[in-house]
N, C-alpha and C positions, 0 to 999 in steps of 0.2 A: 383284871384288877383295875387298870386305868379307866376302862369303860364304866365300871361300877362306881368308882370315885366321882367320875364326871357326872353320872346320872344323879347321884345323891346331891352333889353341889348344885346342879341345875334345879332340882326340886326345892332345895333350901332357898336359893336366890329368888325363884318365882314366888315362893310363899312369903317372902319378906322376913324370914326367920332371923333371929339374932346372930346366927353363925355364918351369915352370908359373907361377911368381910373375910373370914378365915377361908371360906371356899374360894373366894376370888383370888386369894393369895396362892391357894393350891393350884388353881387353873393357870395363874401366871407362871408358877414354877414349872408346870407341865409344858407350857409353851416354850419356856427357856430351854427345857431339856430336849424337846423335839426339834426345835429350829436348826441346831447344828446338823441333824441327820439329812436335811434337804438342802442346807446351805453349802455343806462341804463338797458335794459333787460339782456345784457351780463354781467353787473356788479352786478345784483341782487344776493343777498346771497341765496344759496340753502337752503332748509328747509325740515323737515320731520314732520309727524303727529304721535303723541303719545296720547293714551287714558288713562285717570286717572278716577277711580271710587271708591266709598265707602265713608269713613269718611274724605272727603276733602271739602274745601270751594268752589273750582271751578272744579267740575267734568266735564268730557266731553273730547273732542278732543282738544289737544293743538298743535299749530304750533311752532316748535322750530328749531333753526339752526342745520344744519348737524354738528355732533361732540358734540351735547349737551349730558350732563351726567345726571345720576340719580338725583343728588342734584339740577340741574337746573329745572327739572320737579317737584320735590317735593316742591321746593320753589314757583314755579308759581302756583301750584295747592293748596298750603297752607294746608298741612295735619293737621287735627284736633288733638287737644291734647287728645281727647278721643279715637283716633284710636288705634287699637290693632296691634302695629308694629311687634310683634312676629309672627303674622299670615299674614303679608303683603306678596304679591306675585308679582313677575315680570314675565310677560307672553310674550314669544317671538315666533312669527310665525316660525322662522327658526328651532326651536327645535321640532316642531310638527311631522316632518317626522320620526325622531328617535323614538319618543313616539308611533307613529303609528306602527312601526315595533315591538316594545316591546309588545304593546297591542295585535297585531295580533298573535304573538307567544304564548302569555299566553292564549288567547281564544282557539287556536288550542289545546294546552296541556290540557285545562280543558275539551274539548270535548272528547279527547282520554281517560282522566281519568274516565269520566262518562261512556264511552263505556266499558272500562276495568272493572270498578266496576259492571256494569250490567252483564257482562260475568261471573265474579267471585261471583255474587249474594251478593254484598255488597251494600244493598239498601241505607244505611245511607250515605256512601261515594258518591254514585251516585247522591243522592238528593243534597248533599252539593256541588258537582262539578257543577251541573246544576244551583244551586242558585248563586254560585260565577260567573259562566259564564254570567248569566243574569245581575248581578250587574256590572260586568266589561264592558259588552257591552254597558251599559247605561252611562258609565263615559266618559266625553268629553276629547278631546286632548287639553290640555291647553297651552303647550309650556312653562311650568313653569321652570324658571332658579333659581336654589337654590344658594343663596349667603350668605355671612357672616352676613350682616345686610341690612335692608331697613329703618332703623331709620333715619329720616331727619337730625338731628343734627350730628349724627355720619358720615353721608355721606359728610357733609360739611368739616369735619376735617380729614377724612381718604381717602387719594387719591386712595389707593388700592381698597377700597370698592366702590368708586364713579366711576362706570363703564360707558362707552359710550352706548348710546341708538341707536336703528335702527328703520327705518320706520315700523309702525304697532305694535310696542311694546305697552304693557299695564301695568299699575301699579294698584294694587287693595289693598286698606287699609280697612280691616273690623273693625267692632266694637268687643269688647271682648266677646267671648262666655262664657258659664257657664258649659259646659259639655265636656266629652270625648266620643269617640266611640270605640266599640270593634267589630272587623270584623274577618272573616276567619273561622277557624274550631271551631265554637261555636254552641251551640244548636239553637240559634237565635241571630241576630245582636242586640247589646245593645247600648243605649245612656244613660250614667250615669253622675251624678253630679261630677264635678271635685273637688277633695279634695286636698288642698295644702300639698305637701311633701309626699303624699301617694305613696307607691311603686307600680309600674306598675302591678306586679303579684297579688297584693291584690284586684285589680278590678275584677279578675276572680271569686272571691267569689260571686259576684252578677251577673256574666255572665259566667256560667260554660262551659268548653270545650266540644266539641263533642268527640265521641269515636275515630274519625279519626284524632284527634289533636296530634301534636308533644308535648310530655310531657317535653321536655328538653329546648325549646326555645320560646321566644317571640320577636316580632319586634315592636319597639316603633318608631312611626312617629310623630315627634314634628311638631307643626303648621308652623314652618319656612321651612319645607320640609326635614330636616335632619333625617336620619334613623339610629337607634341604635339596635343592636342585644343584647338581654339580656338572659343569661343563668338562668334557673329557677329550674333545678334539683339539687340534692345534690352534684353530681360530678362536675357540671360546674356553680354553683350558682354565679351570678354576684353581684356587689354592687347594693344597692337599686337605682332605677331610677324613679324620679317623673315625672308625665305627666303635661305639661302645658295645660291651657284651649284650647280646640280645637284639642288636640292631637288624634291620632288614634293608637289603640293597635291591631296589626294584629297577630292572632293566627295561626301559620303555620300548614300545613297538614303533617302527618307522611310520611317521605321519603320512608319507606319500603312499605307503602300502595299505594303510587302513582307511584312507579317505576314498570316497565320501561316506563310507559306512559309519565312521566315527569322526567327531570334530576334533579340533586342536586341543580341547581340554581333557580328552580321554585319559592320557597317561598321568596327568597331574591329579585327576580325580581317582584313578586307580591307587596312586600313592596315598592320597588322602584317606581312602577307605581302609587300606592296609594299616594306616596309623591308628585306626580305631581298635585293632586287635591287641589283646594282651599277651604277655609272654606265655608260651606253652607250659602247661602244668608238668609235662614230662621232663622239662629241663629245669624246673624250679625245685631243686633239691638242696637240702641243707649242706 
C-alpha cells in the first residue's frame, strides 16, 4: 500500500500535476512515520548482564544499564536479611587471567618441591606437596575482587565502595557457615567449629601441624578475602586474631625445607590464591 501511494505521488510530481503539493505532504508524513523505526535502535540504552546468586530474592542474570554499580544490582536482586555479607563475593572475569598465572606458578613450585623432597628422602614433605598440588589444581579460577564491603546498605551510602560493574560480573551472597578450615602444612585438613573470639593459633590444638610446617607464622584468610599474617612464635607473637565463620587458616611450609625449589613468596602467594575462593556451597545453607 505504501509503495503504491509512493509511486502515484512520484508520477504526479514528475508530471507537474496540481495535486503535487498534497503528495509532497504525504511523502513528508511517511518519512516522519518511518524515521522512528531506525532512530529508536540508535537511541536504545546500552546494557550489560550481571549474575546474582545465593541468598537473594531474585537470583539469576540481571540486565542492567552500562555504568550500573554494585548498589544497583543488590537492590534489584534484593539481598536477603539472612545473607552472610562478610562472605559475599564479587567475581570478575577480567581478573581470572592474573589468577591463572598465580595458580600456574604455585602448581609448578609444588611439583619442584615434591621432586626435591623425593631426592632428599623427605617422604612427609613429598606427600604434603603432592596433596597441596592436587587440592590447588582442583580449585577454580573465580576472578574474585576483594573489596571493603558488599553489604547492601553500606553500598548505598558509601560512594567509594559502590564500584561500577562490567559485563559478566557475578555477585554471590552465601548463608552464614558454622565452621572454619585449616589447610596447608597440617597432618590432615580440618574443618572445625568456629568459636567466637577464639585466637587463630588455638585452632591448631585440634589440627596439629606437620613436621614441615613453619613454626613462626600463620596466614588468616577471612571470608571477605582479606589475608592477615600472624606471628605465633615467642619472638614474633602477634596480637590475638579471631576467625570469622567461613575463614581459612593456612599453615605455611618451612622456608628452609622448600628452598630453593620455591622462593620466599611461596606461602604468601598460596594464601593469596586461597583468598580467591568463595565459601563452599555445601556449607551455605539457610
